[in-house]
Steps between C-alpha positions, in 0.01 A plus 500: 500500500231273649319252286169693564667823395637367171179323413310827542777678289475250231106526480517888517736497198330222310154663541645768270650247248245367252523125426398317176393137548497285182375150526238227480177605646261290696172513677485289816155371591455370853207287604478483883304246690505205755505107482255306706446189279638269229329482168295189441607514135871474566728487790554883498406771740198714430565869560202700609577832338452815721646778294747578218744777422717620218865625532773605257752222422829456325655823389181684609572389857842657475307828428268457796790441728665818376179706525454371858800727575384783277772435243407672160437204271450444124399168384550338145347165418237315296148408606222349299162661399314318767346535840829409676679759314243765607507393854887513503501844354251626760708354782808673380319831448375481860858451614599820328731332236530663158331245262573677169752250422263205479446344169194311417528184286154357399669182382600385837348474848607690810684254712262398783592285792218366718595372841265335745589553854351331806614550856798703387613216273508502128309198373544529123595758231361528152683707231344661197774638270694485180877462496541558129747766402344847435428569136733746319246779489439466872866491576531828304222661708673401821823652384324802402339542856844436650656771279226748594556440873887466520553865537270519793661248713838423673503133552345218299389172667416193278291218634526191282259214554552343160165586358621610164591869551877499524591389149880551400442791270268683747753449785801611291311825398382552874874477613622722221243771567592483881865515409464807295276668758749413791242314695572204744318162430435234761267209496391133525565289189393142446796249464420448126518871434790587720746557221268765343543730795881542486576870598260507802626661810338231717316179437324281742410133486344259741694181610320283243563756214857544600551117504343479147712783361840413661486112518579523880262469801449791725585273800749424659724793519771357276242435219344846562830666448551302172151608387571865577835486320341338191213761496763774525692350207173503300409852606826686514463856651178411688434450867333166543253431787388142574198468730491185687169497691552383858874504457515874419657695217850521350632787307787460262628850436663565161821609670519149657365536851240257629243594763270254668179627651310257738125440465293682757146364484410275797168414339424448132126507389541581133795561271284639202649825389803496736740510204327820373539648849873427495532651145295816594703556827822465310374763257410761750785454733755507218329805331514659842876461537545172690789276442419153345565344857264747662234445230513119551468544874184717452369248239536222759289685754235591241477140393465394862204725523305384193543121558319529840191622309268280289467602143704724278606774746709809529719643778482861610790701659361460857486129470851478360639728784309287747681189352820667542427577871377137565821358361749743645 
């Protein structure tokens, strides 16, 4: 079977497999402009603003990536009672995502990341957020939403940005509900929270996160293999994917096999959201019947597409197939 055929088959199947994304939600605010002078007040560039845009970030970007491929998607997460939360809800609705799982917490802001970009280069980023753990009542609301949606989905994706959502009791309850319902769980944990997600079918970490969690660097190869082995020890029964930027990806299968996938992007303009694209591609390909090795190959091509774009971006099937054709 050709790569083009199995990708189409995966998408055809996954487009009928509803997915639930649970995670830390963000609104990305992009300020676009140009630089022609240095400030007289300090040795810094002055950006002449030309326009600004808003996109979904964090776990919400996983959703927009899935919706780009028409995958039925339900989202569970927390937003504030603020303008950023209203903007994010509207973006997700326009994408066709089910937002009935959103929980509004008036005591915390919606995470907002403002990036100023000039000449395709990020100049600075400002974050407005709370990283405090969710309160008990809000955690209960989140679990209630997960329980209400569990029977309507086949795969659960968690997207952890360490903003206070994935508290131990909540994660334990999420996995128990998934186990009882027979649902697969995949996702991207932060290193400090890795142990909370034991039982996941697949977890993915970037090179820095893998190093922090394992105590071994992701380069050179000998050290990478030690990192993978340590992560497998910590996450028995899980596939472990380490994304390594320009050095590609390495999948440590729970049966013991290791697959290395080279990086494919010849030009990198912006890595914002690339991890979300990898996670969403793993979700739809695995739900569509791909093997883990096939899934990381597709994820590598999807990541190569989005890093060539400026701003938090998505990859559609045509772009992914073109990347397969370009890289033989």
